[in-house]
C-alpha positions in Angstrom: 3.1 -0.1 10.4 4.1 3.5 11.3 7.5 2.3 12.4 8.0 0.3 9.1 6.9 3.2 7.0 9.1 5.7 8.8 12.1 3.4 8.2 11.2 2.7 4.6 11.1 6.5 4.0 14.4 7.0 5.8 16.4 4.0 4.6 14.4 2.5 1.7 12.5 -0.7 1.8 15.5 -2.9 0.7 17.7 -1.4 3.4 15.3 -1.9 6.3 15.3 -5.1 8.3 12.7 -6.7 10.4 14.9 -6.2 13.4 15.0 -2.5 12.8 11.3 -2.3 12.4 10.7 -4.2 15.6 13.2 -2.0 17.5 11.6 1.2 16.1 8.2 -0.1 17.2 9.4 -1.1 20.6 8.9 -4.8 20.0 11.1 -7.8 19.9 11.7 -9.5 16.6 9.7 -12.6 17.8 6.7 -10.4 18.6 6.9 -8.9 15.1 6.8 -12.4 13.6 3.6 -13.2 15.7 1.8 -10.6 13.6 3.6 -10.6 10.2 5.4 -13.3 8.3 7.8 -10.7 6.8 8.3 -7.0 6.4 6.4 -6.8 3.2 3.2 -7.9 5.0 3.3 -4.9 7.3 1.7 -2.9 4.6 -1.1 -5.4 4.2 -2.1 -5.0 7.8 -5.8 -4.5 8.1 -6.6 -6.2 4.8 -8.9 -8.6 6.5 -10.8 -5.8 8.2 -11.1 -3.9 4.9 -12.4 -7.0 3.2 -15.0 -7.5 6.0 -16.1 -3.9 5.8 -16.5 -4.2 2.1 -18.5 -7.4 2.4 -20.7 -6.0 5.2 -21.3 -2.7 3.2 -22.5 -4.7 0.2 -24.7 -7.0 2.4 -26.2 -4.0 4.1 -27.0 -2.1 0.9 -30.7 -1.8 0.2 -32.2 -4.8 -1.6 -33.0 -2.6 -4.7 -29.5 -1.3 -5.0 -27.7 -1.8 -8.3 -24.3 -3.6 -8.1 -22.5 -0.3 -8.3 -24.7 1.2 -5.6 -23.9 -1.7 -3.4 -20.2 -1.2 -4.1 -20.6 2.5 -3.3 -22.1 1.5 0.1 -19.2 -0.8 0.7 -16.6 1.9 -0.2 -18.4 4.4 2.1 -18.0 1.9 4.9 -14.3 1.5 4.2 -13.7 5.2 3.8 -15.2 5.9 7.2 -12.5 3.8 8.8 -9.8 6.1 7.4 -9.6 8.9 9.9 -7.7 12.2 9.2 -5.0 11.0 11.6 -4.2 8.2 9.1 -3.6 10.5 6.2 0.1 10.8 6.9 0.3 7.0 6.8 -1.3 7.0 3.4 1.3 9.5 2.1 4.1 7.3 3.5 2.6 4.1 2.1 2.1 5.6 -1.4 5.8 6.6 -1.4 7.0 3.3 -0.1 5.0 1.4 -2.7 6.1 3.6 -5.5 9.8 3.0 -4.6 9.6 -0.8 -4.4 8.7 -3.4 -6.9 8.2 -5.9 -4.1 5.7 -3.6 -2.4 3.9 -2.9 -5.7 3.5 -6.7 -6.1 2.0 -7.0 -2.5 -0.2 -4.0 -3.1 -1.6 -5.7 -6.2 -2.3 -8.8 -4.2 -4.1 -6.7 -1.6 -6.3 -5.2 -4.3 -7.1 -8.6 -5.7 -8.2 -9.7 -2.2 -10.4 -6.7 -1.8 -12.0 -7.3 -5.2 -12.6 -10.9 -4.4 -14.4 -10.0 -1.1 -16.7 -7.6 -3.0 -17.3 -10.1 -5.8 -18.3 -12.8 -3.3 -20.6 -10.4 -1.5 -22.3 -9.3 -4.7 -22.7 -12.9 -5.9 -24.4 -13.6 -2.5 -26.9 -10.9 -3.4 -27.6 -12.8 -6.7 -25.5 -10.6 -9.0 -24.2 -12.6 -12.0 -20.5 -13.4 -11.9 -19.3 -11.1 -14.7 -21.3 -8.2 -13.4 -20.1 -8.8 -9.8 -16.5 -9.0 -11.0 -16.8 -5.8 -13.0 -18.5 -3.8 -10.3 -15.9 -5.0 -7.8 -12.9 -4.1 -10.0 -14.5 -0.6 -10.6 -14.8 -0.3 -6.8 -11.2 -1.2 -6.2 -10.1 1.2 -8.8 -12.2 4.0 -7.3 -10.8 3.3 -3.9 -7.2 3.3 -5.2 -7.8 6.6 -7.0 -9.5 8.2 -4.0 -6.8 7.0 -1.6 -4.0 8.4 -3.9 -5.8 11.7 -4.0 -6.4 11.6 -0.2 -2.7 10.9 0.4 -1.8 14.0 -1.6 -0.9 16.7 1.0 -2.4 19.4 -1.2 -5.9 17.8 -1.1 -8.0 18.6 2.0 -11.1 16.6 1.1 -12.3 13.7 3.2 -11.7 10.2 1.8 -15.5 9.5 1.7 -16.0 12.4 -0.7 -13.1 11.4 -2.8 -14.4 7.8 -3.1 -17.8 9.1 -4.2 -16.1 11.4 -6.7 -13.8 8.7 -8.1 -16.7 6.2 -8.4 -18.7 8.8 -10.3 -15.8 9.5 -12.6 -15.4 5.8 -13.3 -19.2 5.3 -13.9 -19.1 8.2 -16.4 -16.0 6.9 -18.1 -17.5 3.4 -18.4 -20.6 4.8 -20.1 -18.4 6.0 -22.9 -16.9 2.6 -23.6 -19.6 1.2 -25.8 
């Protein structure tokens, strides 16, 4: 992932080939294809792990937790996986996605997958479909906002704090909708 992001920043997504990514990472092209079907999927690496962390976070929330409290537990589990060393990857990923329509499309699909994982976990807790979907979408939006703030080099807050802050802001905003 780091090799791909470095090349995307240097040459642009469209001007970077799988062969170049593999070479930069010290791999063969065939080894690259064992892990990723194409260069676009490099940025979705870890989506399965994130989905699992979200599901486990919701499942592990206290039985009395509201749907948003369960989502908050899931987001805290995910945020803990993003170490300070990964912050520079976040910055590079934000830039790569912003510069490529194809990567924006893949990022949207990734967010849909994360929301689906949370919705499924909430429904397993007995949360009604509409409530589970809404809570999950709020959670994905909170994670996206927090990640964007975390990737900003002028922000020195931990991702966990930014997730809590973003979720609080969205809860407050949603209360004004009715």
